[in-house]
N, C-alpha and C positions, 0 to 999 in steps of 0.2 A: 422470620427474618431470614433472607438469603445471604449465604456467604460468598464474599467477593474473593476471587482468587486472582492474584497479580502474577504474571509471567513475564520474564524478559526474554526476548528472542535469543535463541542460540547461535552458535557459530554459523556464519555463511561464507563458504570458501571463495565466493565471488568477491569478496570484500575483506581479504586477510588484514591489510593495514590501512584501511581507508576510513576517513571521517563518516560517522553515521548518518550525515545529510545525504549522501550519495545512496546509501543503503535505503533510507527512508524513501527517496525519491523513486528509486528503482522498484521497490515493492509496491508503491503506489500505482506506477505504471503497469506493472506485471498483474496486479489485482484487476484493473479496469480492463485490460486485455483478455484476461482469463474469464471474466464474467461476460463478456461480449461473445467469447467462443463457447463457453461450457455452461453458463448460467450462474447465478448467485448461490445456488445450493451446493455446487460442486465443492467437494471437501478441500482440495489444494487451494481454490479460490478464497474460501473462508480463512485459511492459514495466512495467506498472503495479507488479507485485511486486518488480522490479528497483529501480523508483523508491523504493517505501516502504522496502524493506530497506536502501538506501543512506542514506536520509534519517532514519528514525526510531530512536530508541535501542531496543535489544533489550527493556529492561524494559517499555516502553511496549507494544510488540507482544506480549510475553507477557501483559500484562494484558488487553489488548484480545482476545486469543486465548481466554483464561479466561472473559471476560465473554460472547464469542459462544457458547462451550460451555454456560455457564450460563443463557443466554438473557436476559442483564442488559445487553447492549451498548446504549449510548444511541442508536443509529442504526438505523433499519429498513433492512435490507439487501435484502430480498425483495419490493420493491414492483413 
C-alpha cells in the first residue's frame, strides 16, 4: 500500500492578500505555459501542477481543460 502525502502550497509573494481563486488560475496558466516551453518533465513545471491541483476545484480545471482543447481558453498560453 502506498502512502499518500498531502501538502498545502506555501506562501506565494505574488498573492499576499488575495483570494486563492486568483492564485489557482495563475498557477494553472503558468503550468501550461511552462510545459509548452520546457516540457512536462521539467521540475518547476511539475511544481506548478502540484500547486494548481491542490488550490483549484476540479470543476474549474475540467472547464479550463475543455476550453483549451476547444481553443476558447481566455488566456494566450503560447506567446
